[in-house]
Structures are given as structure tokens and as C-alpha cells.
N, C-alpha and C positions, 0 to 999 in steps of 0.2 A: 429585822428594823435596824439601820445604823447608831452608831449611839457616840457623839467624837466632838467636839468642839472644839474652835481655835482661834482665839479671841488676846487679844495688846492687854497687857497690865504688869502691875508691878503695887509692892508694900510700901517703898518708900514713896516721898511726894512726887508729885511729876506735876511736871509742866504742860498746857495745850499739847494732845497728841491726837494721830488719827486709827480709831480701832477698830481692827479687823476682826469680826466676828462671821465665824463659818462653824456650820454643829457638822457632827462623820456620825458620832455614836458608835461603834464597835470597839468596844472594849475589851474584851476578848482576845482582839487579835493584836491591841497595841501592848496588854500585857503579857503577851506569849514572845511578841519581839523583846521590849527591855526587860523578860528573864535570857534570852537562846542572845543579848546584847551583852547582861548583864550589868546595866545602865541601873543606878543602886540610887534613891530620893539622896534628895542633896539635901531637904526639907522634909518632915512633918510636922503643920499646925491647923490649929483647932480656927475653924470661922464661924463667924454670924454675922451676918446679913441679915438689914434693917430695910423695907425694901416701902418705898411711898407713893398717892396718889397725891399729881399736884393740881389737877382739877382749876382751886380757886387757889392758887400759889403764886405769892407775886414775891420779888427778893428787892423789891424800890425803898422801906426801910434801912436794909440792912447796913449796919455802915461799918466802916476801913478802917485801922487807923495803924501809922507804920511808927513806934516808940521810935524816937533817937538814939538812934548808937545801939538798936537791936537788928536782927538779923531777920526775930518772927515778926508778927505782925496778932495784931487781933480785929475779927470776924465780928460785929454782938448786931443786936436789937434789942432796946431797950436799954433794959437793965443787968442785961446779959451778954458775955463777949467769952468768945473762947480764940485760942491759941491757934498758930498756923503758922507751924513753925518755919517755912520762905514768906518775905513780901512780895519774890517774886511770883509764887503761885495765889499768892492774896490778889494781889493785882489781876494776876490773868481769872478771877475767882468774878473779880469783880465787874472787868470786860465783859466776862459770861453771862452776869448778871444782865449787867445793860441791856444787853441785846435782847432780851428778853425769852421766857421758858414754853416751848411752842406743846403743844398737842402731848405730842413722843417723846417730851423733855424725863430722860430719869435722876434720881434722887435719890441716891443711894449710902444708907451710912452701916459701917463694918471695921466688925471687932477679929484682928490677928495674932489669937495669943493676947489675949484683952487687949490690945494695944486698938486707938479708935482713929479712923480713916472717914472720909466721905467722898462718893464719887458723883458728879456731877454731867452728862450722858447728854448730845448734839442729838435731835431725833436720827434714827437713821438713815442712810441712803444706800441702795441698790445695787450691783451692777454687776451683770455675767453668773447670777451665784452667791457675792460675795460681799456682808453685810459691812455697811462701815461707820462711824462716827467719829463725834470730836467728843475725847472726854478731855475731864481734870482729875486727881486724884492724888487726897493726900492725905496724911499725919493728922492730925487734930490733937488736941490738949484733955480736951473733953467729951464724952458720949452724948450724956445727958444733956450738959450743956450745950450742945448744936441738935441736941434730938428737939428740946426746946424752944430752939430760936426755929427751926425747921416749922414745926405744929404751932407755934404763934406765926406767920408767918403766911400758915392755910393748909399746910398739907395734911392729908390724912393717913397715917399708919397701916398699910396695907397688909403688909404679913414681916413676919422674922423664919426666914431659916439659920439652918445649923449644917456644917458640914467636915470634914475631915477630907484637908490637901497633903496632895504628896507632890510637892512640887523636882522636877526631873533637867538636868541639864542634856543633854542629846552633844555625842560626843560630834565632833568637825564641825560644829555649826555652832560659833561662837555666840550668835546674839538671840536664840532662840533655844524658847525654854518650854516646854513642855508639867502641865500641871492632868494629876487626876484629884478626882472630888470622891466625896464618899459622902451619903445620904441615906440617915436609917428611915424607913416609912412602918406605918402598921403590916406592910404588903411586901415586903422586906426590903433589901440594902439596893438603895440605884446608882448606878456609876456614871460618871462621863469622863470624855477628858477635853482639856484644851489645848491648844497650843498660838506662842507666843514671838510675833516675827515679824520681820518690817516691810514686809510686802506681799501681794501677790503671788510674785512670781518664784516668792523663796520658801513661801507656803506650799504652792501645786511640787518644787523641787524637794522638800521635806518631807511630803505625804507619799511622794513615789520611791523616793528614795530607798527613803526607815522604810517608810509603813505600808508598802509595794500599794497605796489608794490611791486614786483616781478622783484631781478634786470636782471633777466635772458629774462621779456620783456621790456625794456630796446630799447629807437632807437636811433640814433646818429643822426640823422637831426638837423641841425645845422638854427640858425635865420635866415641865408639867408632862405632856403629851406622855413623857418615858414611863410615869406614876401610875398615869392611869391605865395604859399599859398594862401596867405592872398589877394591878389594881384588879384589870381583868382577869389576866391568868389567875391569880388569887380568889377569886370571888367563884370563880366557873369552876376549880382544884376540889374546894370545897362543896361545893353542891354537888359536882363528882364524887367525894366519900361521901354528902352525904345520901343520896339515895343509893348506891351501892350499900347503905346500911339499911334503908327501907326494902329493900329487894329480900338482902339476907333476913 
């Protein structure tokens, strides 16, 4: 099973964009290519994600404030408010919320080296094996206040997930970024890679020329499936050891 993922992302404020998401999962091959080409990470950071279920979620009562003379704005609900560093992004969030949140929309809070962000994603569209979706991601002033606004709006906290992320820039590809995420689980370390790129065409070129991979061979398995396989192998090994002890 291959383990690799391609997704558009940024850790700065970001207007509405189209996310390209494709999972591969061949982390050994990715690391081998990086080592051979002597490509070192530009940054290593600690990330924690908070994922929410939005079945009864509504942003109808959210409040959007644009203070005079300031570049930043406030997103609020009741007596709670959170700073959004760019008013254009705040207005994008308002427009996004007014369209309503469909069943497969996603809302995520994230900290990157303790700096908080919110990401809002529209449902995925799939074409020729490539998944894409609109998303807004922006830095926010307070993780706890934004989480309270979300909870008061009807979301439920589903799970939290921490990982270490390595960020690489690929020589010769100015707008392409590679990240490798490492998760610690009870059954060992899980790793997968992601690539940020501007188009499906660029994705295909990077896969072929840099990693000698064919976009047609990409798998859509996620980290949950990877963990399940890792767990099965771990349990199987323990059973084999137990059986050997019993036989002895």
C-alpha cells in the first residue's frame, strides 16, 4: 500500500482557494528521493488539529466586525469574539457561511507551534481520481475563543490529532511544497507526505519527474486506514510471539 498525499495548504492567512488532494503513500520512496537529491527540510513544526462534526452546526448568528482604521476584523458570537488578521479573509468567511454548510463540509482548528488557525472546507469534488474543494484558512487570535464559538454554534468535537511536520521546497519548482507528517500511535510511527501545487498538470509533472510516480497509480487511503493496517500488523506480530511462547 502506498502512502503519500497531495494537498494545497498554507500556514498564513489565505483567501478562498481550490484545494487539490490526492493520497499516494510511499513514504520510503519519498524519503529516498529527498536523501538522494540532498533536499533538507526548510522547517520542522509541531501541529495539533481539532476536528469537528457539523451535523447541527449553523453560522447564522455569527457577527462580523470591521473596526475603522484597522486591517484586522472580529468574528463573534454573543459576547465572544476572535480576531481575524485580514478583513478580506473575514468577508470570505462571511460569504462562505452564508452559503450554508453542507453535510460533507469540514471545520478544523489547528495550532502550528502554538499559533492558532481555522480552516473551513466545502464538500469535496472528485474528477479523474483527483479530489478538490474550496477552502479558507486563516490565522486567528485565540484558539479557545474560536472553539467556544464553534461549540456554541452546534458543532461537536470529534477528535484531536498531533503530528510533527517537515516542510520541503523542491528545487526547480518555485510554487511546489512537500510536507511529511509523522504521527505517533500505540502501534508505531505513521508517516505520509503531501504536496502543495497549483494544478493537476503540475502535480502530474512533479510526481513523474521528481518521484518517478504515475498519477494514475495513486491510492485514496487515509491516515485512519493506514493506522488500521499498522494495528493489524502489530497485533498479528504479538499473536505470533505469543504462539511461539505457548509452543515452547
